[in-house]
MARVO-29483 format. One record per residue: residue number from 1; residue in one letter; x, y, z of N, C-alpha, C in turn. Coordinates in nm, 3 decimals. Layout:
<lovexs>
LOVEX   pos   code       n.u       n.v       n.w      ca.u      ca.v      ca.w       c.u       c.v       c.w
LOVEX   NUM      a         X         Y         Z         X         Y         Z         X         Y         Z
...
</lovexs>
This chain:
<lovexs>
LOVEX   pos   code       n.u       n.v       n.w      ca.u      ca.v      ca.w       c.u       c.v       c.w
LOVEX     1      m    16.152     2.250   -10.880    16.044     2.404   -10.848    15.864     2.424   -10.935
LOVEX     2      s    15.973     2.400   -11.086    15.802     2.380   -11.143    15.725     2.249   -11.096
LOVEX     3      e    15.789     2.129   -11.096    15.719     2.049   -11.073    15.646     2.060   -10.956
LOVEX     4      r    15.658     2.141   -10.819    15.602     2.199   -10.738    15.490     2.270   -10.767
LOVEX     5      i    15.488     2.323   -10.874    15.383     2.421   -10.877    15.288     2.360   -10.915
LOVEX     6      w    15.358     2.218   -11.041    15.229     2.251   -11.091    15.132     2.065   -11.042
LOVEX     7      n    15.217     2.067   -10.942    15.175     1.947   -10.865    15.044     2.030   -10.753
LOVEX     8      f    15.065     2.132   -10.705    15.010     2.216   -10.659    14.897     2.238   -10.712
LOVEX     9      l    14.909     2.332   -10.892    14.828     2.343   -10.911    14.663     2.215   -10.949
LOVEX    10      s    14.704     2.143   -10.951    14.637     2.010   -11.051    14.575     1.984   -10.938
LOVEX    11      k    14.668     1.964   -10.776    14.475     1.956   -10.680    14.444     2.059   -10.641
LOVEX    12      r    14.454     2.175   -10.719    14.352     2.281   -10.662    14.303     2.293   -10.795
LOVEX    13      f    14.232     2.195   -10.899    14.208     2.328   -11.060    14.057     2.275   -11.062
LOVEX    14      n    14.001     2.232   -10.953    13.869     2.268   -10.904    13.823     2.389   -10.876
LOVEX    15      q    13.866     2.380   -10.778    13.842     2.543   -10.680    13.902     2.650   -10.769
LOVEX    16      i    14.054     2.610   -10.825    14.060     2.734   -10.952    13.949     2.797   -11.062
LOVEX    17      m    13.890     2.646   -11.083    13.803     2.687   -11.189    13.667     2.683   -11.168
LOVEX    18      a    13.650     2.712   -10.987    13.493     2.689   -10.934    13.507     2.859   -10.946
LOVEX    19      v    13.653     2.942   -10.910    13.604     3.088   -10.891    13.518     3.162   -11.016
LOVEX    20      p    13.589     3.140   -11.142    13.509     3.221   -11.258    13.379     3.149   -11.259
LOVEX    21      i    13.317     3.038   -11.294    13.239     3.000   -11.273    13.094     3.060   -11.163
LOVEX    22      l    13.132     3.106   -11.032    13.100     3.158   -10.907    13.040     3.284   -10.942
LOVEX    23      i    13.170     3.332   -10.993    13.164     3.477   -11.049    13.029     3.520   -11.145
LOVEX    24      t    13.050     3.439   -11.262    12.929     3.479   -11.368    12.859     3.387   -11.325
LOVEX    25      f    12.774     3.297   -11.234    12.646     3.272   -11.174    12.613     3.385   -11.116
LOVEX    26      n    12.715     3.442   -11.069    12.736     3.600   -10.909    12.637     3.666   -10.976
LOVEX    27      d    12.699     3.735   -11.111    12.678     3.831   -11.222    12.562     3.789   -11.301
LOVEX    28      c    12.524     3.697   -11.346    12.454     3.685   -11.443    12.312     3.579   -11.457
LOVEX    29      v    12.276     3.547   -11.280    12.219     3.405   -11.271    12.128     3.467   -11.170
LOVEX    30      a    12.227     3.462   -11.050    12.153     3.489   -10.899    12.243     3.551   -10.817
LOVEX    31      s    12.202     3.615   -10.706    12.336     3.641   -10.639    12.208     3.673   -10.473
LOVEX    32      v    12.339     3.705   -10.388    12.241     3.738   -10.259    12.264     3.852   -10.165
LOVEX    33      r    12.212     3.926   -10.125    12.223     4.051   -10.105    12.113     4.127    -9.985
LOVEX    34      v    12.200     4.158    -9.860    12.173     4.165    -9.718    12.143     4.330    -9.752
LOVEX    35      v    11.956     4.382    -9.751    11.947     4.498    -9.729    11.873     4.505    -9.591
LOVEX    36      e    11.870     4.661    -9.604    11.725     4.734    -9.496    11.629     4.688    -9.483
LOVEX    37      g    11.545     4.646    -9.406    11.410     4.646    -9.451    11.321     4.827    -9.498
LOVEX    38      s    11.422     4.902    -9.405    11.281     5.017    -9.470    11.309     5.022    -9.583
LOVEX    39      s    11.435     4.944    -9.653    11.439     4.999    -9.816    11.416     4.884    -9.898
LOVEX    40      f    11.389     4.744    -9.876    11.267     4.687    -9.930    11.158     4.641    -9.813
LOVEX    41      p    11.075     4.689    -9.899    10.919     4.717    -9.880    10.864     4.542    -9.897
LOVEX    42      i    10.866     4.406    -9.848    10.828     4.306    -9.879    10.676     4.332    -9.903
LOVEX    43      d    10.617     4.324    -9.843    10.469     4.354    -9.872    10.426     4.511    -9.817
LOVEX    44      e    10.303     4.510    -9.809    10.254     4.700    -9.819    10.260     4.680    -9.641
LOVEX    45      n    10.347     4.597    -9.578    10.258     4.641    -9.443    10.472     4.694    -9.341
LOVEX    46      t    10.554     4.609    -9.486    10.655     4.603    -9.372    10.774     4.757    -9.413
LOVEX    47      s    10.730     4.828    -9.511    10.769     4.975    -9.517    10.827     5.036    -9.448
LOVEX    48      d    10.771     5.077    -9.277    10.907     5.127    -9.204    10.958     5.044    -9.159
LOVEX    49      d    11.041     4.899    -9.119    11.089     4.826    -9.031    11.231     4.849    -9.061
LOVEX    50      k    11.309     4.802    -8.951    11.413     4.852    -8.968    11.523     4.742    -8.973
LOVEX    51      q    11.474     4.628    -8.999    11.542     4.497    -8.960    11.608     4.425    -9.099
LOVEX    52      l    11.760     4.347    -9.080    11.797     4.327    -9.224    11.709     4.208    -9.302
LOVEX    53      n    11.697     4.180    -9.427    11.712     4.099    -9.487    11.811     4.050    -9.623
LOVEX    54      c    11.797     3.957    -9.554    11.873     3.826    -9.696    11.860     3.783    -9.779
LOVEX    55      v    11.824     3.856    -9.904    11.715     3.837   -10.000    11.778     3.759   -10.077
LOVEX    56      i    11.744     3.704   -10.203    11.783     3.566   -10.311    11.752     3.697   -10.447
LOVEX    57      l    11.835     3.751   -10.524    11.793     3.783   -10.693    11.840     3.767   -10.719
LOVEX    58      n    11.742     3.722   -10.840    11.694     3.664   -10.997    11.771     3.772   -11.073
LOVEX    59      k    11.864     3.749   -11.109    11.947     3.817   -11.208    11.846     3.771   -11.339
LOVEX    60      l    11.882     3.652   -11.379    11.869     3.614   -11.494    11.678     3.682   -11.560
LOVEX    61      s    11.570     3.698   -11.463    11.476     3.763   -11.542    11.514     3.890   -11.579
LOVEX    62      a    11.601     3.945   -11.525    11.587     4.087   -11.588    11.691     4.103   -11.688
LOVEX    63      r    11.805     3.977   -11.719    11.844     4.038   -11.808    11.755     3.936   -11.990
LOVEX    64      m    11.617     3.902   -11.926    11.568     3.815   -12.025    11.382     3.903   -12.015
LOVEX    65      s    11.405     3.995   -11.986    11.329     4.092   -11.988    11.153     4.008   -11.899
LOVEX    66      r    11.216     3.966   -11.807    11.083     3.861   -11.759    11.020     3.917   -11.625
LOVEX    67      y    10.937     4.017   -11.610    10.890     4.046   -11.534    10.764     4.053   -11.505
LOVEX    68      e    10.698     4.089   -11.410    10.549     4.124   -11.408    10.504     4.234   -11.329
LOVEX    69      r    10.398     4.298   -11.386    10.363     4.404   -11.290    10.336     4.286   -11.122
LOVEX    70      g    10.341     4.419   -11.037    10.439     4.337   -10.862    10.559     4.308   -10.808
LOVEX    71      d    10.650     4.281   -10.962    10.747     4.195   -10.897    10.817     4.330   -10.815
LOVEX    72      l    10.888     4.311   -10.733    10.959     4.362   -10.676    11.109     4.370   -10.699
LOVEX    73      c    11.205     4.467   -10.783    11.344     4.532   -10.803    11.393     4.583   -10.797
LOVEX    74      l    11.535     4.565   -10.790    11.631     4.576   -10.770    11.699     4.636   -10.902
LOVEX    75      m    11.711     4.795   -10.906    11.700     4.845   -10.957    11.840     4.988   -10.970
LOVEX    76      r    11.914     5.056   -11.125    11.963     5.194   -11.106    11.880     5.297   -11.035
LOVEX    77      s    11.886     5.325   -11.003    11.826     5.494   -10.946    11.824     5.565   -11.083
LOVEX    78      p    11.665     5.647   -11.116    11.656     5.711   -11.267    11.784     5.825   -11.203
LOVEX    79      e    11.820     5.883   -11.088    11.811     6.024   -11.065    11.968     5.971   -11.006
LOVEX    80      d    12.034     5.865   -10.980    12.110     5.891   -10.962    12.232     5.701   -11.001
LOVEX    81      h    12.285     5.715   -11.094    12.294     5.572   -11.183    12.415     5.470   -11.088
LOVEX    82      h    12.472     5.559   -10.979    12.552     5.477   -10.932    12.490     5.430   -10.731
LOVEX    83      q    12.362     5.459   -10.765    12.313     5.399   -10.650    12.185     5.300   -10.684
LOVEX    84      t    12.184     5.179   -10.611    12.059     5.155   -10.667    11.967     5.110   -10.522
LOVEX    85      v    11.831     5.077   -10.583    11.721     5.145   -10.534    11.619     4.949   -10.556
LOVEX    86      f    11.532     4.929   -10.451    11.441     4.846   -10.429    11.290     4.921   -10.441
LOVEX    87      k    11.193     4.899   -10.611    11.129     4.943   -10.620    11.005     4.821   -10.666
LOVEX    88      r    10.853     4.874   -10.639    10.842     4.769   -10.678    10.758     4.802   -10.841
LOVEX    89      v    10.761     4.638   -10.926    10.659     4.716   -11.117    10.578     4.758   -11.065
LOVEX    90      v    10.466     4.834   -11.104    10.361     4.905   -11.068    10.282     4.889   -11.247
LOVEX    91      a    10.316     4.871   -11.325    10.272     4.941   -11.466    10.384     4.894   -11.530
LOVEX    92      l    10.406     4.853   -11.666    10.472     4.797   -11.799    10.439     4.883   -11.906
LOVEX    93      e    10.469     4.908   -12.012    10.484     4.972   -12.147    10.334     4.936   -12.211
LOVEX    94      g    10.312     5.047   -12.202    10.109     5.071   -12.221    10.009     5.063   -12.181
LOVEX    95      d    10.088     5.030   -12.063     9.971     4.988   -11.965     9.930     5.172   -11.962
LOVEX    96      r     9.851     5.222   -11.888     9.819     5.392   -11.859     9.774     5.370   -11.680
LOVEX    97      v     9.859     5.432   -11.595     9.854     5.394   -11.463     9.735     5.538   -11.378
LOVEX    98      r     9.690     5.520   -11.295     9.609     5.663   -11.224     9.773     5.654   -11.088
LOVEX    99      t     9.792     5.744   -11.137     9.895     5.839   -11.042     9.864     5.911   -10.897
LOVEX   100      a     9.954     5.950   -10.832     9.919     6.056   -10.623     9.945     6.188   -10.768
LOVEX   101      g     9.883     6.260   -10.810     9.916     6.391   -10.857     9.886     6.491   -11.004
LOVEX   102      q     9.905     6.321   -11.082     9.951     6.407   -11.221     9.825     6.295   -11.308
LOVEX   103      g     9.765     6.222   -11.246     9.646     6.184   -11.309     9.624     6.095   -11.370
LOVEX   104      v     9.600     6.011   -11.497     9.627     5.869   -11.581     9.734     5.951   -11.729
LOVEX   105      v     9.855     5.814   -11.656     9.979     5.858   -11.745     9.975     5.715   -11.832
LOVEX   106      l     9.979     5.724   -11.933     9.985     5.625   -12.026    10.192     5.566   -12.088
LOVEX   107      v    10.206     5.448   -12.021    10.382     5.431   -11.987    10.431     5.388   -12.119
LOVEX   108      p    10.503     5.452   -12.172    10.550     5.439   -12.325    10.637     5.324   -12.261
LOVEX   109      q    10.654     5.251   -12.466    10.699     5.150   -12.438    10.827     5.149   -12.439
LOVEX   110      g    10.923     5.050   -12.365    11.068     5.036   -12.317    11.052     5.077   -12.176
LOVEX   111      y    10.954     5.138   -12.076    10.926     5.199   -11.973    10.833     5.087   -11.871
LOVEX   112      c    10.883     5.160   -11.777    10.769     5.118   -11.628    10.736     5.210   -11.548
LOVEX   113      w    10.606     5.172   -11.457    10.610     5.263   -11.379    10.668     5.194   -11.240
LOVEX   114      v    10.714     5.297   -11.161    10.757     5.192   -11.042    10.741     5.233   -10.901
LOVEX   115      e    10.725     5.194   -10.780    10.645     5.269   -10.704    10.686     5.228   -10.538
LOVEX   116      g    10.727     5.264   -10.421    10.749     5.195   -10.296    10.839     5.291   -10.211
LOVEX   117      a    10.808     5.216   -10.117    10.883     5.254    -9.983    11.061     5.262   -10.027
LOVEX   118      g    11.094     5.332    -9.982    11.249     5.318    -9.971    11.365     5.440    -9.856
LOVEX   119      s    11.454     5.358    -9.899    11.566     5.501    -9.797    11.598     5.576    -9.857
LOVEX   120      d    11.534     5.619   -10.035    11.581     5.739   -10.101    11.452     5.853   -10.060
LOVEX   121      g    11.363     5.847    -9.939    11.324     5.949    -9.874    11.121     5.896    -9.997
LOVEX   122      g    11.095     5.834   -10.013    11.029     5.795   -10.133    11.001     5.830   -10.233
LOVEX   123      r    11.042     5.823   -10.300    11.079     5.918   -10.487    11.069     5.801   -10.528
LOVEX   124      d    10.970     5.773   -10.615    10.946     5.686   -10.730    10.918     5.766   -10.897
LOVEX   125      s    10.800     5.665   -10.922    10.822     5.757   -11.052    10.627     5.836   -11.072
LOVEX   126      n    10.616     5.829   -10.911    10.491     5.998   -10.881    10.616     6.111   -10.858
LOVEX   127      s    10.754     6.127   -10.856    10.796     6.176   -10.856    10.933     6.223   -11.022
LOVEX   128      y    10.978     6.107   -11.019    11.054     6.112   -11.168    10.937     6.017   -11.295
LOVEX   129      g    10.838     6.011   -11.329    10.766     5.950   -11.380    10.855     5.811   -11.430
LOVEX   130      a    10.776     5.727   -11.589    10.803     5.634   -11.597    10.975     5.603   -11.681
LOVEX   131      v    11.068     5.465   -11.554    11.145     5.420   -11.628    11.206     5.379   -11.712
LOVEX   132      p    11.361     5.351   -11.772    11.344     5.272   -11.884    11.355     5.130   -11.817
LOVEX   133      l    11.305     4.979   -11.870    11.304     4.891   -11.815    11.485     4.811   -11.793
LOVEX   134      g    11.541     4.936   -11.933    11.681     4.852   -11.907    11.790     4.861   -11.769
LOVEX   135      l    11.674     4.964   -11.685    11.790     5.029   -11.513    11.729     4.909   -11.420
LOVEX   136      i    11.619     4.761   -11.425    11.607     4.726   -11.402    11.729     4.622   -11.402
LOVEX   137      q    11.765     4.549   -11.240    11.875     4.518   -11.263    11.885     4.314   -11.172
LOVEX   138      a    11.718     4.336   -11.143    11.734     4.209   -11.064    11.555     4.160   -11.022
LOVEX   139      r    11.535     4.085   -11.009    11.355     4.074   -10.928    11.390     4.017   -10.828
LOVEX   140      a    11.374     4.028   -10.665    11.367     3.975   -10.563    11.300     3.854   -10.538
LOVEX   141      l    11.386     3.722   -10.516    11.327     3.598   -10.513    11.229     3.567   -10.438
LOVEX   142      f    11.343     3.513   -10.340    11.303     3.424   -10.153    11.398     3.564   -10.108
LOVEX   143      v    11.320     3.566    -9.965    11.358     3.628    -9.862    11.469     3.474    -9.727
LOVEX   144      a    11.593     3.520    -9.774    11.612     3.355    -9.665    11.658     3.431    -9.489
LOVEX   145      w    11.641     3.528    -9.472    11.650     3.602    -9.328    11.642     3.702    -9.316
LOVEX   146      p    11.552     3.713    -9.225    11.520     3.691    -9.064    11.456     3.515    -9.126
LOVEX   147      p    11.426     3.377    -9.014    11.329     3.313    -9.016    11.208     3.331    -9.026
LOVEX   148      p    11.112     3.422    -8.960    11.003     3.397    -8.987    10.953     3.490    -9.106
LOVEX   149      r    11.074     3.622    -9.179    11.008     3.668    -9.329    11.022     3.546    -9.413
LOVEX   150      a    11.129     3.439    -9.361    11.130     3.376    -9.508    11.135     3.317    -9.593
LOVEX   151      g    11.068     3.285    -9.722    10.964     3.247    -9.833    11.033     3.330    -9.954
LOVEX   152      p    10.975     3.319   -10.037    10.938     3.405   -10.150    10.850     3.492   -10.144
LOVEX   153      v    10.951     3.607   -10.252    10.920     3.763   -10.202    10.701     3.731   -10.313
LOVEX   154      r    10.633     3.831   -10.224    10.521     3.809   -10.275    10.451     3.899   -10.374
LOVEX   155      r    10.424     3.866   -10.531    10.363     4.013   -10.633    10.260     4.067   -10.561
LOVEX   156      w    10.246     4.136   -10.571    10.106     4.228   -10.535    10.173     4.386   -10.558
LOVEX   157      f    10.076     4.459   -10.646    10.030     4.617   -10.682     9.877     4.655   -10.708
LOVEX   158      p     9.931     4.759   -10.650     9.787     4.808   -10.669     9.678     4.793   -10.800
LOVEX   159      h     9.659     4.719   -10.776     9.525     4.682   -10.877     9.422     4.773   -10.943
LOVEX   160      e     9.375     4.853   -10.856     9.269     4.897   -10.882     9.305     5.078   -10.951
LOVEX   161      r     9.416     5.070   -10.969     9.519     5.155   -11.024     9.544     5.200   -11.141
LOVEX   162      v     9.600     5.010   -11.219     9.651     4.987   -11.346     9.542     4.958   -11.393
LOVEX   163      l     9.540     4.976   -11.485     9.460     5.016   -11.636     9.539     4.926   -11.688
LOVEX   164      t     9.538     4.845   -11.735     9.651     4.689   -11.797     9.629     4.695   -11.930
LOVEX   165      a     9.729     4.711   -12.030     9.696     4.743   -12.221     9.679     4.592   -12.271
LOVEX   166      p     9.707     4.583   -12.347     9.700     4.482   -12.448     9.800     4.415   -12.454
LOVEX   167      t     9.869     4.307   -12.426    10.008     4.190   -12.439    10.060     4.224   -12.566
LOVEX   168      w    10.183     4.319   -12.550    10.280     4.258   -12.693    10.387     4.156   -12.717
LOVEX   169      r    10.369     4.160   -12.567    10.544     4.057   -12.606    10.520     3.928   -12.579
</lovexs>
């Protein structure tokens, strides 16, 4: 009996070892996620779209704190940490940003200003203020589906509203 088990395991060793490697890759490096268009504003013209998108997420950039103004990021909601939302990074720590209704706000160190249309009723930093950078889980890298939208996710943000700070990073 043990010889049969050993033969089975030795033949399946590569497959067995692939499971923890794939799980680690999915958790730490990159993953694929299907999202509804209304919660995933690819650009300034797609915020009301209901189409499903298959998106490749770069988790490594968030783990290494490598994101820039204009990145579309998956993050934990600052209001409900059990929920994730896609938001566009508009300003980084040290930047001053012209907000919708609050005047000019200085983004504190360790925080960012996020905005974007979404399924959470349009709530963003204009509602809850700057959010901790630690809430960012991944950066949307590439749209894989549907084919007409396939391609890299473009960085964009309202340049005229952001007064950038000297970089210390």
